[in-house]
C-alpha positions in Angstrom: 0.5 -11.7 9.7 -1.9 -14.0 11.5 -0.2 -16.3 14.1 -1.4 -18.6 16.8 0.9 -16.8 19.3 2.5 -13.4 19.3 6.1 -13.4 18.0 8.5 -11.2 19.9 11.9 -10.1 18.7 14.4 -10.0 21.7 17.5 -7.8 21.0 20.5 -7.7 23.4 24.2 -7.9 22.9 24.8 -9.7 26.2 24.2 -13.5 25.9 23.1 -13.8 29.5 20.5 -11.0 29.2 19.2 -12.5 25.9 18.9 -15.9 27.5 17.0 -14.5 30.4 14.7 -12.5 28.2 14.0 -15.6 26.0 13.2 -17.7 29.0 10.8 -15.1 30.4 9.0 -14.5 27.1 8.7 -18.2 26.4 7.3 -18.8 29.8 4.6 -16.1 29.2 3.5 -17.9 26.1 5.2 -16.0 23.3 7.3 -17.2 20.4 10.7 -15.6 20.3 13.3 -14.7 17.7 16.6 -13.1 18.7 19.1 -10.6 17.5 22.5 -9.7 19.1 23.0 -6.2 17.7 21.4 -3.3 15.8 22.0 -4.5 12.2 20.7 -8.0 12.9 17.7 -6.5 14.7 16.7 -4.6 11.6 17.2 -7.7 9.5 15.1 -9.8 11.8 12.3 -7.3 11.7 12.3 -7.4 7.9 12.5 -11.2 7.8 10.2 -12.3 10.6 7.7 -9.3 10.9 7.5 -9.7 14.7 4.5 -8.4 16.7 6.7 -6.6 19.2 10.3 -5.8 19.7 12.1 -5.9 23.1 15.1 -3.7 22.4 18.2 -3.2 24.4 19.5 0.4 24.2 23.2 0.2 25.1 24.7 -1.8 22.2 28.0 -1.2 20.4 27.9 0.3 17.0 24.2 0.7 16.1 22.5 1.3 19.5 18.8 0.7 20.3 17.9 4.4 19.9 19.2 4.4 16.3 17.5 1.0 15.6 14.3 2.5 16.8 14.7 5.6 14.6 15.5 3.6 11.5 12.4 1.4 12.1 10.2 4.4 12.4 11.4 5.8 9.1 9.9 2.8 7.4 6.1 3.4 6.9 5.3 -0.3 7.2 6.8 -0.3 10.7 4.9 2.7 12.0 2.7 0.5 14.2 5.3 -2.0 15.4 5.4 -1.8 19.2 8.9 -1.2 20.6 9.7 -1.7 24.3 13.1 -0.3 25.2 15.0 -2.2 27.9 18.0 -0.4 29.4 20.0 0.2 32.6 19.7 4.0 31.9 17.1 5.5 34.2 17.5 9.3 33.9 14.4 11.2 32.7 16.4 12.5 29.8 17.3 9.0 28.7 13.7 7.9 28.8 12.7 11.1 26.8 15.3 10.3 24.2 14.0 6.8 23.7 10.4 7.9 23.5 11.3 10.7 21.0 13.0 8.1 18.9 9.7 6.4 18.5 9.6 3.8 21.3 6.2 2.9 22.7 7.4 2.2 26.2 10.5 2.1 28.4 11.5 -0.4 31.1 14.6 0.0 33.3 16.9 -3.0 34.0 16.8 -5.0 36.2 13.1 -5.2 35.5 10.3 -6.8 37.4 8.9 -9.9 35.6 5.3 -9.0 36.5 5.8 -5.5 35.2 7.4 -6.8 32.0 4.4 -9.1 31.4 2.0 -6.3 32.0 3.8 -3.9 29.6 3.9 -6.6 26.9 0.2 -7.4 27.2 -0.7 -3.7 27.0 1.4 -3.1 23.9 0.2 -6.2 22.1 -3.4 -5.4 23.0 -2.9 -1.9 21.4 -1.3 -3.4 18.4 -4.2 -5.9 17.9 -6.6 -3.0 18.0 -4.5 -1.0 15.5 -4.3 -4.1 13.2 -8.0 -4.4 13.3 -8.5 -0.8 12.5 -6.0 -1.1 9.6 -7.9 -4.1 8.3 -11.2 -2.2 8.5 -9.7 1.0 7.0 -8.1 -1.0 4.2 -11.5 -2.2 3.1 -12.7 1.3 2.4 -9.5 2.9 1.0 -6.4 1.7 -0.8 -3.8 0.0 1.4 -1.3 2.7 0.6 -3.7 5.4 1.9 -4.6 3.3 5.0 -0.9 3.0 5.8 -0.3 6.8 5.5 -3.3 7.6 7.7 -2.3 5.2 10.4 1.3 6.3 10.3 0.4 9.9 11.0 -3.3 10.4 11.6 -2.9 14.0 12.8 -1.4 15.0 9.4 -4.6 14.2 7.6 -6.0 17.5 6.3 -7.3 19.1 3.1 -4.7 20.0 0.5 -1.9 18.3 -1.2 1.4 18.6 -3.1 2.6 18.6 -6.7 4.1 15.4 -8.0 4.4 13.3 -11.2 1.7 10.6 -11.3 0.4 8.1 -13.7 -3.4 7.9 -13.7 -5.5 5.0 -14.7 -9.2 4.8 -15.4 -10.9 1.4 -16.1 -14.5 0.7 -17.0 -16.5 -2.4 -18.0 -17.8 -2.2 -21.5 -21.5 -2.9 -21.9 -22.2 -2.8 -18.2 -25.4 -0.7 -18.5 -26.9 -3.2 -20.8 -25.9 -6.2 -18.6 -27.4 -4.5 -15.6 -30.7 -4.0 -17.5 -30.8 -7.6 -18.6 -30.0 -9.4 -15.3 -31.3 -9.2 -11.7 -29.5 -6.9 -9.3 -28.0 -9.9 -7.4 -26.3 -11.1 -10.5 -25.1 -7.6 -11.4 -23.7 -7.2 -7.9 -21.8 -10.5 -8.3 -20.4 -9.3 -11.6 -19.4 -6.0 -10.2 -17.6 -7.4 -7.1 -15.7 -9.9 -9.2 -14.6 -7.2 -11.6 -13.6 -4.7 -8.9 -11.7 -7.4 -7.1 -9.4 -8.2 -10.0 -8.8 -4.5 -10.8 -8.0 -3.7 -7.2 -5.6 -6.7 -6.9 -3.9 -5.7 -10.1 -3.4 -2.0 -9.1 -2.2 -2.7 -5.6 -0.1 -5.6 -6.8 1.9 -3.2 -8.8 2.2 -0.6 -6.0 -0.7 1.7 -7.1 -3.5 3.3 -5.2 -7.2 2.8 -5.9 -8.7 6.1 -5.2 -12.4 5.5 -6.1 -14.8 2.9 -7.3 -17.2 4.7 -9.7 -19.9 2.1 -10.2 -18.3 -0.2 -12.8 -15.4 2.2 -13.1 -12.1 2.4 -11.2 -10.0 5.5 -10.7 -6.4 4.6 -9.7 -3.0 6.2 -9.8 0.7 5.4 -9.4 3.1 7.8 -7.7 1.0 8.9 -4.7 1.1 8.6 -1.8 4.0 6.1 -2.6 6.3 7.1 -5.4 8.4 4.8 -7.6 10.9 5.5 -10.4 8.8 3.4 -12.8 5.3 4.4 -12.0 4.2 4.7 -15.6 5.4 1.2 -16.3 3.7 -0.1 -13.2 0.4 1.5 -14.4 0.7 -0.2 -17.8 1.6 -3.6 -16.3 -1.4 -3.3 -14.0 -3.7 -2.4 -17.0 -2.4 -5.5 -18.9 -3.1 -7.6 -15.8 -6.6 -6.2 -15.5 -7.4 -7.0 -19.1 -6.1 -10.5 -18.8 -8.0 -11.2 -15.6 -11.2 -9.6 -16.8 -11.3 -11.8 -19.9 -10.9 -14.9 -17.7 -13.7 -13.9 -15.3 -16.5 -16.3 -15.0 -19.7 -15.2 -13.3 -21.8 -18.3 -12.2 -25.0 -16.4 -12.4 -24.1 -15.1 -15.9 -22.4 -18.2 -17.5 -22.6 -16.8 -21.0 -21.2 -13.4 -20.2 -17.5 -12.5 -20.9 -16.4 -9.1 -19.7 -14.2 -6.6 -21.4 -12.8 -3.3 -20.1 -11.6 -0.1 -21.6 -8.7 1.6 -19.9 -7.0 5.0 -20.2 -3.6 6.0 -18.7 -1.8 9.3 -18.6 1.3 10.6 -16.9 1.9 14.1 -15.8 2.1 16.6 -12.9 -0.9 16.7 -10.6 -1.8 17.9 -7.1 -2.0 14.8 -4.9 -3.8 15.0 -1.5 -7.1 15.1 0.4 -10.1 16.4 -1.4 -13.5 17.2 0.1 -14.4 18.9 3.4 -13.0 18.9 6.9 -15.7 16.3 7.9 -15.5 14.1 4.8 -12.5 13.7 2.5 -10.8 11.2 0.3 -7.3 11.0 -1.2 -7.2 11.9 -4.9 -5.1 13.5 -7.6 -6.3 16.5 -9.5 -4.9 17.9 -12.8 -5.3 18.0 -16.5 -3.7 14.6 -17.1 -6.3 13.1 -14.8 -9.1 14.5 -16.9 -7.4 13.2 -20.1 -7.0 9.7 -18.6 -10.7 9.6 -18.0 -11.4 10.7 -21.6 -9.0 8.1 -23.0 -10.8 5.5 -21.1 -14.1 6.6 -22.7 -12.5 6.5 -26.1 -10.9 3.0 -25.6 -12.6 0.1 -27.2 -13.4 -3.2 -25.5 -10.2 -4.8 -24.3 -8.2 -1.7 -25.3 -5.6 0.3 -23.3 -5.0 3.8 -24.5 -2.1 5.9 -23.2 -0.9 9.4 -23.8 2.5 10.5 -25.2 4.3 11.0 -21.8 3.3 7.5 -20.8 4.4 6.1 -24.1 7.8 7.7 -23.8 8.2 6.3 -20.3 7.4 2.7 -21.3 8.4 2.5 -24.9 11.4 0.2 -24.1 9.3 -2.5 -22.4 5.9 -2.3 -24.1 4.8 -2.7 -27.7 2.3 0.0 -28.8 0.4 1.1 -31.8 0.5 4.9 -32.6 -3.1 6.0 -33.2 -2.1 9.6 -34.0 -4.1 12.4 -32.4 -7.6 11.9 -31.0 -10.3 14.4 -30.3 -11.5 13.8 -26.7 -14.5 15.3 -25.0 -13.7 18.4 -22.9 -10.4 19.1 -24.5 -9.8 21.8 -27.1 -6.5 20.3 -28.1 -6.1 17.0 -29.8 -4.4 14.2 -27.7 -1.7 12.0 -29.1 -2.7 8.4 -28.2 -1.2 5.0 -28.3 -2.8 1.6 -28.0 -0.9 -0.9 -25.8 -0.4 -4.2 -27.4 1.7 -6.3 -25.0 4.8 -6.4 -23.0 8.0 -7.0 -25.0 9.4 -10.5 -24.5 12.4 -9.1 -22.7 10.1 -7.4 -20.2 7.8 -10.3 -19.4 8.2 -11.3 -15.7 9.7 -8.0 -14.7 8.2 -5.0 -12.8 
């Protein structure tokens, strides 16, 4: 969140301490929000998204250590700087705070100059991390960027089994369009199309794994899992089709795009694929291959899904049973369904 001045959350159960902290922080040019206990601190973080937390340790009920631990369990708070303020000054107390996930530790009564220096250092580090997250998020899905920044040392080849819904989307007639128009116009078309697909996927909690020319490879259920990943995938696909049909390309005023989309649901291996020097996060398994084949089989503006996806969304989506299809690379025929629309009762949900 971009602000004119950093916003700091000050947490202390003693009114006098909180008033002093507010005065010092305001004098140093920061905006301040306050919390008087652990639960209100957690609520303030969720509501205000502060740039830094000055957190008292010794509070009744939920103390600062537990607040710190709970914040660190939330992936979105992995980079939030936390400065612990406490009268405890034993080495084991400091170790306990740092192990809970705090970035720094300042003993009360603290020196104002030292407080100012600690705050500047933590905010400078956060600004660099935010910039890195922004840059990383331009090259990989935001879900993946969050995971990498949360625990960069855990990034290695390999993965784990999980149930995922996979989505492939592709512009119909793109090759002909590219042959008929200058590359500048083709690039404009491609960027406009990829923008709406990426927004639709990430808007429903999915992960864009790869941009394959005019195609998109995405999935729902990794690295972040939801109980309704299949429904999220189908809703994203419907949003993609609606957005693609509305796209207007200034350099191609007469062109109206249509996409073909395939979706499957099944068990895959989700993790990092490649080499130790170059890797990307992906899902691997038979259902991924089938999703790619369904995308190829889909007509312009059509969304094809497999039986497991159909069964997962049948109560919220109207579909046409296409029977079994023969798809390239599969010896077995695949039961396929064409998505028509969300049911009226499901419109606006998700």
